[in-house]
N, C-alpha and C positions, 0 to 999 in steps of 0.2 A: 204164335211162339214170341216170346216177350221177355227181355232182356235188360238189368239196370247198371250197365257199368260203362267204367272210358276208356280208351286207350285196346289193347290188346286187339285180338284179330275179330275180323265181322262174324257172325254168325253163318253157317250154310245151313239152306235145304233143297229139295228136289225143286226143278225150274219148270214143273207145268210141262210142256212137251219137249223138252231136250234144250238146246243149245241154239241160242237164236236173240229177237229182240224184245224185249218186254220192258212198257213203260211206269215209269218210278217217281212215285211224288215223296218231294222231303219235306218236312212241317216246321217250321221254326219258331219260335216265341220272339218276345218284342226284343231281347238282345240280341236276336241270330243266332242262339242256341237251338240246336237240331231238338225236335220234342218227340219226333215220330218219324217211321220211314217205311210208305208203301208201296211193295212190289206187285202189279197184276202179272199175274201167273197167266190167265187166261184162258182157265180152264173152265169158266163158264157160259162162255160165247154160245156155245149148243144150247146152253140150260133152259128147261122150259117150265114157267109160271105153274104153280102149284094153285088150282082154286082153294 
C-alpha cells in the first residue's frame, strides 16, 4: 500500500489477526519529516523458509 499525500485521514487496512498490539516503525529524513511507516501485522510468524 503506497499513498503520497499530506494531511487528511490515514489509510486503513486489515490488521493481521484482529485487534491487538502490532510493532510499528516510523522512518524520518534528516529534516525530521516522516518518509516511511512500517507496521508488522505478525502474519508471517509461523512462515516456513522455502528451500
